[in-house]
C-alpha positions in Angstrom: -124.7 77.8 -123.9 -124.6 74.0 -123.7 -123.4 74.1 -120.0 -126.4 76.2 -119.0 -128.8 73.9 -120.8 -127.3 70.8 -119.1 -127.6 72.4 -115.7 -131.3 73.3 -116.3 -132.0 69.7 -117.5 -130.4 68.2 -114.4 -132.7 70.2 -112.1 -135.8 68.5 -113.5 -136.0 65.2 -111.6 -138.3 62.3 -112.3 -138.2 59.8 -109.4 -139.6 56.3 -109.4 -141.6 55.7 -106.3 -142.4 52.3 -104.7 -145.6 50.8 -105.9 -147.7 48.1 -104.3 -145.6 45.8 -102.1 -142.3 47.6 -102.9 -140.3 49.3 -100.1 -137.5 51.8 -99.9 -134.4 50.6 -98.2 -130.8 51.5 -97.5 -127.9 49.0 -98.1 -126.1 48.1 -94.9 -123.6 45.5 -96.1 -122.6 43.4 -99.1 -122.5 39.7 -98.4 -120.9 38.5 -101.6 -122.1 37.3 -104.9 -125.5 38.9 -105.5 -126.6 39.0 -101.8 -127.0 42.2 -99.8 -128.3 43.2 -96.4 -130.8 46.0 -96.7 -132.3 48.1 -93.8 -135.8 48.8 -95.1 -137.9 51.8 -94.0 -140.6 49.5 -92.5 -138.1 48.6 -89.7 -137.0 45.2 -91.0 -133.5 44.1 -92.1 -133.8 41.9 -95.2 -131.4 39.6 -97.0 -131.9 40.7 -100.6 -130.5 39.6 -103.9 -129.9 41.3 -107.2 -131.8 39.5 -110.0 -129.7 38.1 -112.9 -131.0 40.7 -115.4 -129.7 43.5 -113.2 -126.5 41.9 -111.8 -124.1 43.7 -114.2 -126.1 46.9 -114.6 -126.4 47.8 -110.9 -123.3 48.6 -108.9 -124.4 48.7 -105.3 -122.4 49.9 -102.3 -123.3 50.5 -98.6 -125.5 53.5 -98.0 -127.1 53.4 -101.4 -130.9 53.9 -101.5 -132.8 51.2 -103.3 -136.3 49.8 -103.9 -136.9 46.3 -102.5 -139.7 43.9 -103.4 -140.2 41.4 -100.6 -140.8 37.7 -101.6 -144.3 36.3 -101.3 -143.3 33.3 -99.2 -140.6 34.7 -97.0 -141.0 38.4 -96.1 -137.5 38.5 -94.6 -136.0 38.2 -98.1 -136.4 40.3 -101.2 -135.2 41.4 -104.6 -133.4 44.7 -105.4 -135.4 46.4 -108.2 -133.9 50.0 -108.5 -131.1 52.2 -107.3 -131.5 55.9 -106.8 -129.0 58.5 -107.9 -127.9 61.4 -105.7 -130.2 64.0 -107.1 -133.1 61.6 -106.8 -132.2 61.0 -103.1 -132.2 64.7 -102.4 -135.7 64.9 -104.0 -136.9 62.0 -101.8 -135.6 63.8 -98.7 -137.1 67.1 -99.6 -140.5 65.5 -100.3 -140.4 63.5 -97.0 -140.1 59.9 -98.3 -136.7 59.5 -96.6 -135.7 60.6 -93.1 -132.6 62.7 -93.6 -130.9 61.5 -90.3 -130.9 57.9 -91.6 -129.1 58.6 -94.8 -125.7 60.3 -94.5 -123.8 61.2 -97.7 
């Protein structure tokens, strides 16, 4: 019974969507420390960092889908705010927020 209940609970997906200035992006490369190169869906490649409050909570690898907030002064840099899980990425693809040919898992 518990296995069936767990499978039903996993099907219900709540996904955080970008708000305001935030942009979806796909991690290209880790640069060391808390720096990451992210290919954003607006066509730019940004040098992003992981803020200190998330540094130990977020484990980021290439091809992970994240939400980026560009800096006010320099739009070529930004902060990583959120990392999507696999079931959330599938939901984003199904709803049309991500192009499925860009993300390969």
